[in-house]
N, C-alpha and C positions, 0 to 999 in steps of 0.2 A: 385434232391435229392436220393441221394443212398439209397436202402432198404435191410434191412440183417433179414434173418430168422435163428433163433438160436434154436439150438437143444442140450441141457445142461442137465448134470445129475440132478439138483434139483434148486429150486425157488432161493435159495440165491446165484447160480453161474452166473444167469442172470443179474442182478444190474451191477455187477463186468465186466461182457463182454460188456455191454452196455455202460458203461462207457468208457471202453478202445475205444471202437468205435467211441463214440460221441466225444473223444480226439483228434481220428486220423482225423475224417473227419469232412465235416462241415454240423454240421444237418442233419444226417442221420437219417432212421425210421429205429428202431430195433425192430422186433416182436418175440415175444415168439413163438416156436412152440411144444417144450417139453421141461419141461413139460408145458401140456395146462393150468393149474391150480394149486392154490398154495396146494391144497387136494392132486394132484397126486404123487404117491411114488417118490422116487429119488433114482440115483445110476448109474452106468455104465450100468447094467442090463436094465436099461429102454432106455437108449440111443442107446443100440444094438437092442433093440426090435422095436425102431422107424425108424431106419435104415433097418430093414428085413421088414417092412411095408412101407417101401416108402416115408416115411415123408421128405426126404431129396428131393426126386423127386417133391413132393407137394409143397415144400416149394418155390424152383426155379421157379413154375408158378405164385408166387405172389410176389417174391424178385428177385431184383438183384444177392444177394450172400446168401450162407445158410453157417453158423459156426457151427461146430461140435465140442463139448467138452467134455471130460473125464479127470478124472483124473489117476495117475498112481500107487497110493498107494498101489491097490490090484489087480495090472495087471496080476498078476501069478495065480489069482484064476480061477477055471474051468470055462471054457465058454469065459472067457475073453483071457486065452491062451497066454500070453506074458510073457516068463520065465525073470528072474531078476539074474539069473547066466546061466553059458556058459561055457563050457569046464573047469570046476573047479575053476572060478572065477566070483566074482561079476560083473555085467555090470554095466558098467559108466553110468551116467545119459544121456549122449549124446547118449548113444546107448539106453537106456530105451526109451528115447522121439523117435527116430526113430524107433523103431520096434512096438511103440504103433501105431505111426502115420501111418505105415505099415499096421498094423491090420485093423486101420479104413478104409485105403483105400482097402482092401480085402472084407470088408462089403459093401463099396458103390459101388464097382464092375469096373473091366475094360472098360466095354461100355460105362456105366456112367460118369468115368473119362476122357475116350478119347473125348466123347462132351462136358461135363459140368465142367471140373476137374479145368479150371481158374474161375471159381464160386464157390469153395468149400475152407473153411478157416477151418484148423484146430487147435482147441485149446486145445492142450495137456498140461496139467498142471502137473509140477512133483515137488512135488508128491501130492499136492493138490493146488486148486485154493487160498486158502487164502495164500500161500507162494509169490503170486504175489503182494499182500500186503505188504511184509516184505519192499520192498525198500521206500517206502513211509514212515516208520516209523523208518529205522534205516538207519545210515550214516557207519556203520562198517561191519564186517564180516557176522553179522546176516542177511543182505539183501539179501544175497544168500542162506539162507538157504533152504532146502526142507524136512526138517524133524521137526513135532511138532509144527508147522506154526499155526494152530489155538490158541493152548496153549499160543505161544509167543505173538502173535496180541494181543488176551485177555489180557495178562498180561500188555502187554504196554498201552493198551488204558484205562485198568484201572488206572494205574498209573498216566494218564493224565486226568483222572476225566472223560472218556468217556465210554460209554456203550459198553460192551464186544459183540463180535460176537455170544454168543452163552450161552447156561447156563451153570453151572461149570460143569455139568459131559459131558458136548458136546455134549449131544443127540438132544436138540433143538437150531436150530439156526434160527437168526431174521434179515430180509428180509432188514428191514430198516436200520439195523447196518451196514451191507454189502455194501448197497448202500452208506452210510455215508464214510465207511471207504475206499472205491476207487473213491469216487469223485474226489479226487485230480488230477486224471489221465484224466479228461476231459478237462484239460488245457493242449493242444498238447505239450508245450515245457517242460512241468513236465513228459507227458509222456514219449518223447524221451529220456529225460535224466534220469530217474529212470528204464526203461524197460531193458537198458542192464546189468542191476545189477543182473538179473534173469534171466536163462537161457532158460526156457521153455516160458515165458513170451516176452524175445526178440526175439525167434523162431516165438511168435504169432505177433507181431509187423512186423516183418520181411515180413513174408506172407502180410499184410495189404500194405507194400509198393509196393510190385510187383501185386496189383489189376490194371487193366485197364479197368475203367468205359467206355467202347466205346458203341458198339452194342452190347445189350442183346438179346440173341436168347431163346425166352420161347416158342418154338415150342413142 
């Protein structure tokens, strides 16, 4: 059984990542590293703080792999330091995704990645992990949407008489609904069919395809 430690922005990101991992692999153990509990503060700064504290190193002492998740919606903020414009133009989604991945690798550090890079999975969601849910709800251009995804998911779930992911002002998010909204990804066929419709979800799933669970060095 493969084991994964997850460092994520917030509590509602975890069930989405867990359902994807459970869909791709057979009965993995997916363990929450950050946030440690539902009351912990959320956001990219908490992920960065966890990496600065070495939580990723601790995770690999008890797990085969570590997943590091961030959204890109505010990546230009001070401290995150990934611009969305360069040379007088807006960067493409691919470019932002690549630059955020590089930023995370900087935080992880070259010595760590040289030794353990094949045990690290970067879950970078453009612009938010709610966008990874769009391919489950739509079969048109909306499935590749990367802006306003929480609102779009809430609207569609409400139309289907399902509970919304969040309160109307989007300030409160509901853990159970995120698990419900992403549960279809636990079916591998669905995951592999729908993931290519979203750029950053496809990037995440591609990384899963590269994992080689052979001898795990936890020294």
